[in-house]
Residue frames relative to the residue before (quaternion, step in Angstrom):
aa qw qx qy qz dx dy dz
M 1.0000 0.0000 0.0000 0.0000 0.00 0.00 0.00
N 0.1561 -0.7524 0.6342 0.0854 3.67 -0.75 0.95
A 0.2051 -0.7927 0.5661 0.0950 3.64 -0.49 1.10
R 0.5564 0.5608 -0.4109 0.4552 3.70 1.16 -0.09
P 0.4942 -0.6358 0.5207 0.2836 3.57 -1.01 0.94
A 0.1395 -0.7392 0.6538 0.0816 3.62 -1.23 0.67
K 0.4796 -0.6385 0.5110 0.3182 3.51 -1.08 0.74
R 0.0775 -0.7686 0.6349 0.0080 3.52 -1.07 0.94
S 0.3515 -0.7466 0.5265 0.2046 3.62 -0.84 0.94
L 0.0179 0.7555 -0.6549 0.0011 3.63 -1.10 0.75
T 0.2986 -0.6932 0.6325 0.1737 3.50 -1.43 0.36
L 0.0018 0.8110 -0.5804 0.0731 3.47 -0.53 1.28
R 0.8193 -0.0976 0.0148 0.5648 3.60 -0.49 1.18
G 0.7564 -0.4320 0.2042 0.4467 3.58 0.85 0.95
H 0.6862 0.4590 -0.2860 0.4865 3.57 1.35 0.00
R 0.4343 -0.6758 0.5265 0.2782 3.57 -0.94 0.76
T 0.0737 0.7693 -0.6323 0.0547 3.40 -1.16 0.74
S 0.1600 -0.8030 0.5432 0.1859 3.65 -1.03 0.11
V 0.2427 -0.7196 0.6426 0.1016 3.55 -1.25 0.63
S 0.2980 -0.7053 0.6125 0.1967 3.60 -1.22 0.60
L 0.1162 0.7879 -0.5897 0.1342 3.50 -0.52 1.22
E 0.4884 -0.6501 0.4955 0.3056 3.47 -1.16 0.73
D 0.6634 -0.5517 0.3063 0.4021 3.62 -1.05 0.67
D 0.6408 0.4899 -0.3543 0.4731 3.71 0.98 -0.66
F 0.6718 0.4625 -0.3610 0.4521 3.64 0.75 -0.64
W 0.5843 0.5756 -0.3437 0.4573 3.60 1.06 -0.78
R 0.6899 0.4613 -0.2766 0.4844 3.63 0.79 -1.06
A 0.6569 0.4841 -0.3412 0.4666 3.65 0.89 -0.75
F 0.6097 0.5342 -0.3476 0.4712 3.59 1.05 -0.79
Q 0.6669 0.5131 -0.3008 0.4489 3.62 0.86 -0.75
E 0.6614 0.4945 -0.2815 0.4886 3.50 1.05 -0.89
I 0.6411 0.4996 -0.3359 0.4760 3.58 0.92 -0.58
A 0.6351 0.5138 -0.3050 0.4895 3.66 0.94 -0.89
K 0.6451 0.4998 -0.3114 0.4870 3.69 1.00 -0.71
E 0.6426 0.5497 -0.2818 0.4532 3.48 0.98 -1.03
K 0.7135 0.4294 -0.1786 0.5240 3.57 1.12 -0.87
S 0.3553 -0.7570 0.4699 0.2827 3.55 1.40 -0.15
L 0.5161 0.6296 -0.4249 0.3958 3.52 0.99 0.92
P 0.4680 -0.6130 0.5017 0.3918 3.62 -0.98 0.52
I 0.5907 -0.6156 0.3705 0.3672 3.64 -0.98 0.74
N 0.6002 0.5266 -0.3866 0.4614 3.63 1.16 -0.47
A 0.6044 0.5778 -0.3471 0.4247 3.68 1.03 -0.63
L 0.6843 0.4837 -0.2501 0.4850 3.43 1.03 -1.16
A 0.6597 0.4988 -0.3278 0.4567 3.64 1.03 -0.68
A 0.6299 0.5108 -0.3397 0.4763 3.56 1.16 -0.64
Q 0.6069 0.5451 -0.3469 0.4629 3.59 1.12 -0.68
I 0.6813 0.4665 -0.3075 0.4729 3.60 0.94 -0.85
D 0.6330 0.5452 -0.3299 0.4396 3.54 1.06 -0.83
A 0.6952 0.4678 -0.2945 0.4595 3.59 0.91 -0.74
E 0.6934 0.4513 -0.2816 0.4860 3.56 1.13 -0.42
R 0.6010 0.6030 -0.3755 0.3664 3.72 1.06 -0.41
D 0.5409 -0.5640 0.5342 0.3224 3.43 -1.36 0.51
M 0.4931 -0.7162 0.4053 0.2823 3.65 -0.59 1.02
E 0.5633 0.5937 -0.3660 0.4430 3.49 1.36 -0.19
T 0.6385 0.5274 -0.2308 0.5107 3.48 1.44 -0.54
G 0.4353 -0.6846 0.5251 0.2572 3.64 -0.78 1.02
L 0.6331 -0.5435 0.4046 0.3742 3.49 -1.23 0.47
A 0.6844 0.5047 -0.2839 0.4431 3.52 0.87 -1.12
T 0.6279 0.4637 -0.3438 0.5220 3.69 1.11 -0.68
A 0.6247 0.5394 -0.3675 0.4286 3.64 0.79 -0.64
I 0.6480 0.5015 -0.2963 0.4907 3.53 0.96 -0.89
R 0.6382 0.5251 -0.3239 0.4604 3.66 0.82 -0.84
L 0.6924 0.4680 -0.2747 0.4755 3.58 0.88 -1.08
Y 0.6053 0.5182 -0.3670 0.4799 3.69 1.13 -0.65
I 0.6242 0.5322 -0.3387 0.4609 3.63 0.92 -0.83
L 0.6859 0.4932 -0.3060 0.4390 3.60 0.73 -1.07
H 0.6747 0.4852 -0.2870 0.4765 3.61 0.93 -0.96
H 0.5960 0.5536 -0.3584 0.4581 3.68 1.02 -0.63
Y 0.7209 0.4193 -0.2459 0.4940 3.63 0.81 -1.05
K 0.5941 0.5392 -0.3948 0.4478 3.69 0.97 -0.67
T 0.6654 0.5284 -0.2969 0.4357 3.51 0.80 -1.17
R 0.6899 0.5075 -0.2664 0.4422 3.51 0.85 -1.00
A 0.6740 0.4908 -0.2908 0.4693 3.62 1.19 -0.69
S 0.6372 0.5264 -0.3067 0.4720 3.55 1.22 -0.37
L 0.5637 0.6294 -0.3695 0.3868 3.61 1.24 -0.12
């Protein structure tokens, strides 16, 4: 497990951007995208569109992952 965030490249609305995410969060993000049958860029764009602009994209992705697994655990 690498606890240090690594820069990951994404394309949102035709523009390249990067987010710094830890390996575990990146793998969870990929798993959720696969589960939803979405390309990772599409899921990132969805999260980006729904986030409060005061919240950074990496934080919004982490919160999305947390919410996803908390919801799943309560079923």
